[in-house]
C-alpha positions as CSV (number, residue, x, y, z in Angstrom):
1,M,100.1,126.2,73.0
2,K,97.2,126.6,71.0
3,P,93.9,127.8,72.6
4,G,91.5,125.1,74.1
5,R,94.3,122.6,74.3
6,I,95.0,121.1,78.0
7,D,98.4,122.0,79.5
8,F,99.2,118.6,80.7
9,A,102.9,119.6,81.4
10,R,101.6,122.3,83.6
11,I,98.9,120.1,85.4
12,N,101.3,117.5,85.8
13,A,104.0,119.8,87.5
14,A,101.3,121.2,89.8
15,A,100.1,117.7,90.8
16,L,103.6,116.3,91.4
17,S,103.9,118.9,94.2
18,A,101.0,118.0,95.7
19,L,101.2,114.1,94.7
20,P,101.0,112.8,98.6
21,A,97.8,114.7,99.1
22,I,96.3,113.6,95.8
23,L,97.3,109.9,96.6
24,N,95.5,110.3,100.1
25,R,92.5,111.5,98.3
26,F,92.1,108.9,95.6
27,A,94.1,105.8,97.2
28,P,93.8,106.4,100.9
29,G,95.9,104.6,103.6
30,G,99.2,104.6,101.8
31,S,102.4,105.8,103.3
32,V,105.5,107.1,101.7
33,R,109.0,105.8,102.6
34,A,112.3,107.2,100.8
35,G,110.2,108.9,98.2
36,E,108.1,106.1,97.3
37,W,104.3,105.9,98.3
38,S,103.2,102.3,98.8
39,G,99.5,101.1,99.2
40,R,96.6,99.3,98.2
41,N,94.9,99.7,94.7
42,P,91.4,100.7,95.3
43,R,90.6,99.4,91.8
44,R,91.1,95.7,92.7
45,S,90.7,93.5,95.7
46,D,94.2,94.4,97.1
47,R,94.7,92.6,100.6
48,K,97.8,94.1,101.5
49,P,99.9,97.1,100.5
50,G,103.3,96.7,98.6
51,S,102.3,95.8,95.0
52,F,100.7,99.3,94.0
53,K,103.7,102.0,94.2
54,V,104.2,105.5,93.3
55,N,107.5,107.7,93.2
56,V,106.4,110.9,95.0
57,R,109.4,112.8,93.3
58,T,108.8,111.7,89.7
59,G,105.5,110.6,89.3
60,L,105.9,107.1,88.0
61,W,103.8,104.4,89.1
62,A,102.7,100.8,88.6
63,D,100.6,98.1,89.9
64,F,102.9,95.0,89.6
65,A,100.1,92.7,90.7
66,A,98.2,94.0,87.6
67,S,100.7,94.8,85.3
68,E,99.3,98.5,84.9
69,S,101.8,101.5,85.1
70,G,102.1,105.2,83.9
71,N,104.8,108.1,84.1
72,D,102.8,111.1,85.6
73,P,100.0,112.2,87.9
74,V,97.5,112.7,85.4
75,S,97.6,109.1,84.0
76,L,97.7,107.8,87.9
77,V,94.4,109.8,88.7
78,A,93.0,108.5,85.4
79,Y,93.6,105.1,86.0
80,L,92.3,105.3,89.7
81,T,89.0,107.2,88.9
82,G,88.2,105.4,85.4
83,L,88.0,108.7,83.9
84,P,89.5,109.8,80.4
85,M,92.9,111.6,80.3
86,G,91.5,114.9,79.4
87,E,88.6,114.8,81.8
88,T,91.1,113.6,84.7
89,A,93.7,116.9,83.5
90,K,90.9,119.2,83.9
91,K,89.7,118.0,87.2
92,L,93.2,117.9,88.6
93,A,93.6,121.5,87.4
94,D,90.3,122.7,88.9
95,M,91.6,120.9,92.1
96,L,95.1,122.6,92.2
97,G,93.9,126.1,91.0
98,V,96.0,125.6,87.8
99,P,94.7,126.9,84.4
100,H,94.0,124.0,82.0
101,G,93.7,125.5,78.8
């Protein structure tokens, strides 16, 4: 890896192991059943949980009501916070104590 590049793979791997805690921080109030987190999407007026889901084993996520989806924790947190991917990756890396460059 070139110096100064963000190691997304390393950050995603670390975030995957902490995904329930990350979800609790950025999308509180959901619950995990059979490896799938389900809750309300804090980015829209979501009245009841169910359409916003995250596979806590793989990091795949989707908001079926808003046609939004992604395949890893960094893209999920970027979506939830509205931050760019690079900034999100650095923020997660700092939270998790993972070198990001």
